[in-house]
N, CA, C and O atoms as CSV, one atom per row, in Angstrom:
chain,resi,resn,atom,element,x,y,z
A,1,MET,N,N,62.301,97.689,100.740
A,1,MET,CA,C,63.287,98.123,99.780
A,1,MET,C,C,63.560,97.027,98.746
A,1,MET,O,O,63.777,97.303,97.566
A,2,LYS,N,N,63.543,95.785,99.218
A,2,LYS,CA,C,63.805,94.670,98.320
A,2,LYS,C,C,62.688,94.523,97.281
A,2,LYS,O,O,62.944,94.199,96.122
A,3,LYS,N,N,61.457,94.763,97.710
A,3,LYS,CA,C,60.322,94.670,96.800
A,3,LYS,C,C,60.377,95.784,95.744
A,3,LYS,O,O,60.058,95.553,94.578
A,4,LEU,N,N,60.781,96.982,96.154
A,4,LEU,CA,C,60.924,98.093,95.220
A,4,LEU,C,C,62.010,97.789,94.185
A,4,LEU,O,O,61.850,98.088,93.001
A,5,LYS,N,N,63.105,97.199,94.639
A,5,LYS,CA,C,64.188,96.836,93.729
A,5,LYS,C,C,63.705,95.808,92.695
A,5,LYS,O,O,64.062,95.886,91.520
A,6,LYS,N,N,62.898,94.856,93.142
A,6,LYS,CA,C,62.353,93.849,92.230
A,6,LYS,C,C,61.453,94.495,91.180
A,6,LYS,O,O,61.525,94.150,90.001
A,7,TRP,N,N,60.598,95.441,91.612
A,7,TRP,CA,C,59.708,96.129,90.682
A,7,TRP,C,C,60.495,96.951,89.663
A,7,TRP,O,O,60.161,96.960,88.478
A,8,VAL,N,N,61.537,97.641,90.123
A,8,VAL,CA,C,62.351,98.450,89.217
A,8,VAL,C,C,63.030,97.570,88.180
A,8,VAL,O,O,63.063,97.922,87.001
A,9,ILE,N,N,63.569,96.439,88.595
A,9,ILE,CA,C,64.216,95.514,87.662
A,9,ILE,C,C,63.205,94.979,86.657
A,9,ILE,O,O,63.503,94.905,85.465
A,10,ASN,N,N,62.015,94.606,87.118
A,10,ASN,CA,C,60.974,94.115,86.211
A,10,ASN,C,C,60.570,95.175,85.189
A,10,ASN,O,O,60.394,94.866,84.010
A,11,ILE,N,N,60.423,96.408,85.632
A,11,ILE,CA,C,60.039,97.481,84.719
A,11,ILE,C,C,61.135,97.739,83.689
A,11,ILE,O,O,60.840,97.932,82.510
A,12,LEU,N,N,62.387,97.745,84.119
A,12,LEU,CA,C,63.484,97.979,83.182
A,12,LEU,C,C,63.623,96.849,82.170
A,12,LEU,O,O,63.885,97.097,80.993
A,13,VAL,N,N,63.450,95.620,82.618
A,13,VAL,CA,C,63.511,94.483,81.689
A,13,VAL,C,C,62.356,94.556,80.705
A,13,VAL,O,O,62.549,94.335,79.509
A,14,PHE,N,N,61.163,94.861,81.186
A,14,PHE,CA,C,60.005,94.997,80.304
A,14,PHE,C,C,60.228,96.094,79.273
A,14,PHE,O,O,59.924,95.906,78.095
A,15,TYR,N,N,60.753,97.230,79.698
A,15,TYR,CA,C,60.991,98.341,78.782
A,15,TYR,C,C,62.012,97.955,77.708
A,15,TYR,O,O,61.824,98.274,76.534
A,16,ALA,N,N,63.074,97.281,78.097
A,16,ALA,CA,C,64.088,96.863,77.125
A,16,ALA,C,C,63.519,95.849,76.132
A,16,ALA,O,O,63.763,95.950,74.929
A,17,VAL,N,N,62.769,94.883,76.629
A,17,VAL,CA,C,62.200,93.856,75.757
A,17,VAL,C,C,61.189,94.461,74.800
A,17,VAL,O,O,61.183,94.119,73.618
A,18,ILE,N,N,60.339,95.348,75.282
A,18,ILE,CA,C,59.320,95.924,74.403
A,18,ILE,C,C,59.952,96.829,73.350
A,18,ILE,O,O,59.465,96.895,72.221
A,19,GLN,N,N,61.031,97.526,73.706
A,19,GLN,CA,C,61.716,98.347,72.711
A,19,GLN,C,C,62.325,97.482,71.612
A,19,GLN,O,O,62.248,97.834,70.435
A,20,LEU,N,N,62.926,96.361,71.983
A,20,LEU,CA,C,63.495,95.456,70.987
A,20,LEU,C,C,62.411,94.855,70.089
A,20,LEU,O,O,62.589,94.758,68.875
A,21,LEU,N,N,61.299,94.456,70.686
A,21,LEU,CA,C,60.222,93.866,69.898
A,21,LEU,C,C,59.573,94.896,68.966
A,21,LEU,O,O,59.237,94.569,67.828
A,22,PHE,N,N,59.394,96.139,69.437
A,22,PHE,CA,C,58.830,97.170,68.570
A,22,PHE,C,C,59.791,97.527,67.441
A,22,PHE,O,O,59.355,97.818,66.327
A,23,LEU,N,N,61.096,97.508,67.717
A,23,LEU,CA,C,62.083,97.736,66.662
A,23,LEU,C,C,61.984,96.650,65.601
A,23,LEU,O,O,61.985,96.938,64.404
A,24,PHE,N,N,61.900,95.403,66.045
A,24,PHE,CA,C,61.726,94.284,65.116
A,24,PHE,C,C,60.423,94.431,64.334
A,24,PHE,O,O,60.396,94.232,63.119
A,25,LEU,N,N,59.357,94.775,65.027
A,25,LEU,CA,C,58.045,94.912,64.394
A,25,LEU,C,C,58.058,96.011,63.333
A,25,LEU,O,O,57.527,95.831,62.237
A,26,ARG,N,N,58.662,97.137,63.663
A,26,ARG,CA,C,58.657,98.276,62.747
A,26,ARG,C,C,59.508,98.032,61.508
A,26,ARG,O,O,59.063,98.297,60.391
A,27,HIS,N,N,60.720,97.534,61.690
A,27,HIS,CA,C,61.644,97.425,60.568
A,27,HIS,C,C,61.481,96.145,59.758
A,27,HIS,O,O,61.638,96.163,58.537
A,28,VAL,N,N,61.175,95.059,60.408
A,28,VAL,CA,C,61.100,93.795,59.694
A,28,VAL,C,C,59.677,93.502,59.226
A,28,VAL,O,O,59.447,93.278,58.037
A,29,VAL,N,N,58.742,93.502,60.138
A,29,VAL,CA,C,57.385,93.094,59.792
A,29,VAL,C,C,56.693,94.140,58.918
A,29,VAL,O,O,56.235,93.817,57.822
A,30,PHE,N,N,56.609,95.389,59.388
A,30,PHE,CA,C,55.905,96.408,58.613
A,30,PHE,C,C,56.720,96.893,57.427
A,30,PHE,O,O,56.165,97.483,56.500
A,31,GLY,N,N,58.028,96.656,57.438
A,31,GLY,CA,C,58.842,97.007,56.292
A,31,GLY,C,C,58.689,96.032,55.148
A,31,GLY,O,O,58.887,96.402,53.991
A,32,LEU,N,N,58.340,94.794,55.447
A,32,LEU,CA,C,58.254,93.755,54.426
A,32,LEU,C,C,56.831,93.408,54.015
A,32,LEU,O,O,56.607,92.921,52.906
A,33,ILE,N,N,55.881,93.651,54.887
A,33,ILE,CA,C,54.498,93.264,54.609
A,33,ILE,C,C,53.705,94.492,54.168
A,33,ILE,O,O,53.730,95.532,54.826
A,34,ASP,N,N,53.011,94.356,53.057
A,34,ASP,CA,C,52.156,95.424,52.557
A,34,ASP,C,C,50.697,95.035,52.814
A,34,ASP,O,O,50.200,94.043,52.283
A,35,VAL,N,N,50.034,95.832,53.633
A,35,VAL,CA,C,48.646,95.555,54.023
A,35,VAL,C,C,47.741,96.549,53.294
A,35,VAL,O,O,48.080,97.728,53.197
A,36,PRO,N,N,46.596,96.094,52.780
A,36,PRO,CA,C,45.667,97.032,52.127
A,36,PRO,C,C,45.233,98.148,53.079
A,36,PRO,O,O,45.165,97.945,54.291
A,37,GLU,N,N,44.948,99.296,52.539
A,37,GLU,CA,C,44.668,100.513,53.305
A,37,GLU,C,C,43.575,100.371,54.369
A,37,GLU,O,O,43.798,100.838,55.486
A,38,PRO,N,N,42.426,99.772,54.113
A,38,PRO,CA,C,41.406,99.745,55.171
A,38,PRO,C,C,41.794,98.882,56.374
A,38,PRO,O,O,41.268,99.083,57.468
A,39,TYR,N,N,42.697,97.936,56.189
A,39,TYR,CA,C,43.042,97.007,57.268
A,39,TYR,C,C,44.370,97.331,57.932
A,39,TYR,O,O,44.779,96.633,58.860
A,40,GLU,N,N,45.048,98.369,57.477
A,40,GLU,CA,C,46.382,98.675,57.995
A,40,GLU,C,C,46.361,99.005,59.484
A,40,GLU,O,O,47.195,98.498,60.234
A,41,LEU,N,N,45.436,99.833,59.922
A,41,LEU,CA,C,45.356,100.224,61.327
A,41,LEU,C,C,44.993,99.036,62.213
A,41,LEU,O,O,45.530,98.895,63.312
A,42,ILE,N,N,44.097,98.191,61.747
A,42,ILE,CA,C,43.695,97.016,62.520
A,42,ILE,C,C,44.875,96.069,62.706
A,42,ILE,O,O,45.086,95.540,63.797
A,43,VAL,N,N,45.637,95.858,61.646
A,43,VAL,CA,C,46.808,94.978,61.729
A,43,VAL,C,C,47.858,95.576,62.657
A,43,VAL,O,O,48.476,94.849,63.435
A,44,GLN,N,N,48.069,96.889,62.588
A,44,GLN,CA,C,49.044,97.534,63.466
A,44,GLN,C,C,48.631,97.436,64.929
A,44,GLN,O,O,49.473,97.174,65.788
A,45,LEU,N,N,47.356,97.641,65.225
A,45,LEU,CA,C,46.879,97.544,66.606
A,45,LEU,C,C,46.987,96.116,67.133
A,45,LEU,O,O,47.385,95.901,68.278
A,46,ALA,N,N,46.637,95.151,66.304
A,46,ALA,CA,C,46.743,93.752,66.727
A,46,ALA,C,C,48.200,93.368,66.950
A,46,ALA,O,O,48.521,92.691,67.926
A,47,ALA,N,N,49.075,93.792,66.057
A,47,ALA,CA,C,50.494,93.474,66.214
A,47,ALA,C,C,51.075,94.148,67.453
A,47,ALA,O,O,51.912,93.559,68.137
A,48,SER,N,N,50.648,95.364,67.750
A,48,SER,CA,C,51.119,96.056,68.951
A,48,SER,C,C,50.630,95.350,70.217
A,48,SER,O,O,51.383,95.216,71.182
A,49,GLY,N,N,49.386,94.904,70.217
A,49,GLY,CA,C,48.855,94.169,71.373
A,49,GLY,C,C,49.581,92.861,71.595
A,49,GLY,O,O,49.906,92.509,72.730
A,50,ILE,N,N,49.837,92.141,70.523
A,50,ILE,CA,C,50.579,90.877,70.635
A,50,ILE,C,C,51.996,91.143,71.121
A,50,ILE,O,O,52.539,90.363,71.904
A,51,THR,N,N,52.597,92.233,70.668
A,51,THR,CA,C,53.950,92.578,71.093
A,51,THR,C,C,54.002,92.878,72.589
A,51,THR,O,O,54.931,92.453,73.275
A,52,VAL,N,N,53.018,93.600,73.093
A,52,VAL,CA,C,52.984,93.906,74.530
A,52,VAL,C,C,52.808,92.629,75.346
A,52,VAL,O,O,53.483,92.445,76.359
A,53,LEU,N,N,51.910,91.747,74.916
A,53,LEU,CA,C,51.726,90.483,75.640
A,53,LEU,C,C,52.985,89.623,75.599
A,53,LEU,O,O,53.358,89.014,76.601
A,54,LEU,N,N,53.632,89.576,74.449
A,54,LEU,CA,C,54.869,88.813,74.327
A,54,LEU,C,C,55.966,89.404,75.208
A,54,LEU,O,O,56.732,88.663,75.823
A,55,ALA,N,N,56.046,90.721,75.275
A,55,ALA,CA,C,57.036,91.371,76.137
A,55,ALA,C,C,56.771,91.063,77.608
A,55,ALA,O,O,57.708,90.848,78.377
A,56,LEU,N,N,55.499,91.040,78.000
A,56,LEU,CA,C,55.172,90.686,79.393
A,56,LEU,C,C,55.575,89.248,79.711
A,56,LEU,O,O,56.118,88.976,80.781
A,57,LEU,N,N,55.309,88.330,78.782
A,57,LEU,CA,C,55.681,86.934,79.007
A,57,LEU,C,C,57.196,86.755,79.086
A,57,LEU,O,O,57.690,86.016,79.937
A,58,ILE,N,N,57.923,87.421,78.214
A,58,ILE,CA,C,59.380,87.320,78.240
A,58,ILE,C,C,59.933,87.941,79.514
A,58,ILE,O,O,60.895,87.424,80.082
A,59,THR,N,N,59.343,89.037,79.971
A,59,THR,CA,C,59.782,89.668,81.217
A,59,THR,C,C,59.586,88.734,82.402
A,59,THR,O,O,60.465,88.613,83.254
A,60,VAL,N,N,58.448,88.082,82.455
A,60,VAL,CA,C,58.189,87.135,83.552
A,60,VAL,C,C,59.193,85.991,83.499
A,60,VAL,O,O,59.701,85.558,84.533
A,61,TYR,N,N,59.477,85.505,82.303
A,61,TYR,CA,C,60.429,84.411,82.168
A,61,TYR,C,C,61.842,84.830,82.561
A,61,TYR,O,O,62.549,84.067,83.219
A,62,LEU,N,N,62.264,86.032,82.168
A,62,LEU,CA,C,63.615,86.483,82.466
A,62,LEU,C,C,63.811,86.861,83.927
A,62,LEU,O,O,64.917,86.734,84.454
A,63,THR,N,N,62.762,87.320,84.584
A,63,THR,CA,C,62.898,87.748,85.982
A,63,THR,C,C,62.377,86.688,86.958
A,63,THR,O,O,62.093,87.000,88.115
A,64,ASN,N,N,62.254,85.471,86.511
A,64,ASN,CA,C,61.793,84.376,87.359
A,64,ASN,C,C,62.824,84.140,88.473
A,64,ASN,O,O,63.993,83.873,88.194
A,65,GLU,N,N,62.389,84.239,89.724
A,65,GLU,CA,C,63.300,84.090,90.863
A,65,GLU,C,C,63.296,82.664,91.425
A,65,GLU,O,O,64.087,82.357,92.317
A,66,ASN,N,N,62.436,81.807,90.928
A,66,ASN,CA,C,62.353,80.453,91.458
A,66,ASN,C,C,63.462,79.562,90.948
A,66,ASN,O,O,63.717,78.508,91.530
A,67,GLY,N,N,64.123,79.953,89.882
A,67,GLY,CA,C,65.158,79.123,89.306
A,67,GLY,C,C,64.603,78.018,88.425
A,67,GLY,O,O,65.328,77.083,88.085
A,68,ASP,N,N,63.339,78.103,88.048
A,68,ASP,CA,C,62.725,77.079,87.225
A,68,ASP,C,C,63.034,77.256,85.740
A,68,ASP,O,O,62.822,76.336,84.949
A,69,ALA,N,N,63.532,78.430,85.358
A,69,ALA,CA,C,63.766,78.732,83.935
A,69,ALA,C,C,64.899,77.935,83.362
A,69,ALA,O,O,65.217,78.075,82.181
């Protein structure tokens, strides 16, 4: 039961962090940067991938149980 609780907390933290990062990405980055048409999809995919990796790293840091943070 304790392991399930840990997984649920990790998933909820990840979901919250990724939603915040995608909100930032959508309104600030793509709202201010104009990318030429052929490269727009590539830039969006790369930014989405970086956002997911960043969200995973922040989730690991926030849910660190060792007290090293």
